[in-house]
N, C-alpha and C positions, 0 to 999 in steps of 0.2 A: 367431444374431446378434440382438440386441435391436432393437426399432423405435426410430425417432427420438424419438417421444413418450415412450417408456419411458426413454431416455437423458436427455432433458430433465428428466423428473420426478425423476431422481437427482442432478441438478446442485445442489451446495451454493452458498450465497452467495459463498463464497471462490473457488470454481471459476468462477462467473459473472463475478466482478470480474476474475479473471485473464484469462478469455477476452475480456472487453470491452477491457481494457488492451492485450492482444495485437493485437486488431483495430485499435484506435486508433493504435498506434505501429508496427504491422507486424512485430513481433518477439515471440518467446516470451520468458518470463522469463530463460532462459539466454542470450539474445542471438541465437539463430538466427532468420533471416528466415522469415516465413510464406509458404508457397506460395499461389498464387491460389486453389487448391481449399481450402486450410486457412482462408484469409480468408473465403471464401464460406460454408463450413460453420460456422465459428465465429460469424460474424455471424448466420446463421440460428438458431444455438443461443441467442445472446444475445437476439435478438428473441423467440423462443419462450419463453424463461425469463421475460422481462419481461412478456409477455402474461399469464402465469400468476400472477406475483408482485407486479407493480407497478401502481399506478393509471395510467390513460392519460397523464396530464400528466407522468409521470416516465419514460416509455418513450422509447427511441431513436427519433428522427425526429419526435417530437411538436412541432407548430408552434403550437398554440393556435388559438383561433377566428380565422378569416380573414375579412376583409371588404374589398371593393374600396374604395379611398379615394375614388374618383370618386362613390360613392353619397352621401357626406357633404358634398361641396362642389360648387358649380356651376362648370362650366368654360365660360369665355366662348367664343363662336363667333367666331373671328378670320378664318375664311374667307369668311363671308357676313355682311357688316355690313348692318344695317338702314338703308335710305336713305329712311325715311318723311318726306316733306315735306308739310306741310299747307298 
């Protein structure tokens, strides 16, 4: 039996797109529902294929640069108000 990496290296773009659609809709092209194991293995194959063939920003799960919004805006302290009286 071939290794997972060997199988991934033999996946064509058409097979990749078919696997990706099957994972997205939960069905094979003939309408049969994917089992949980088939979903997991197919998703692993899709991610592995993308890692080898697509730039990072086009891969499944890519979210782009992340930054906490609180870094760019000041948040007023409403719990402890300054009572400075001169």
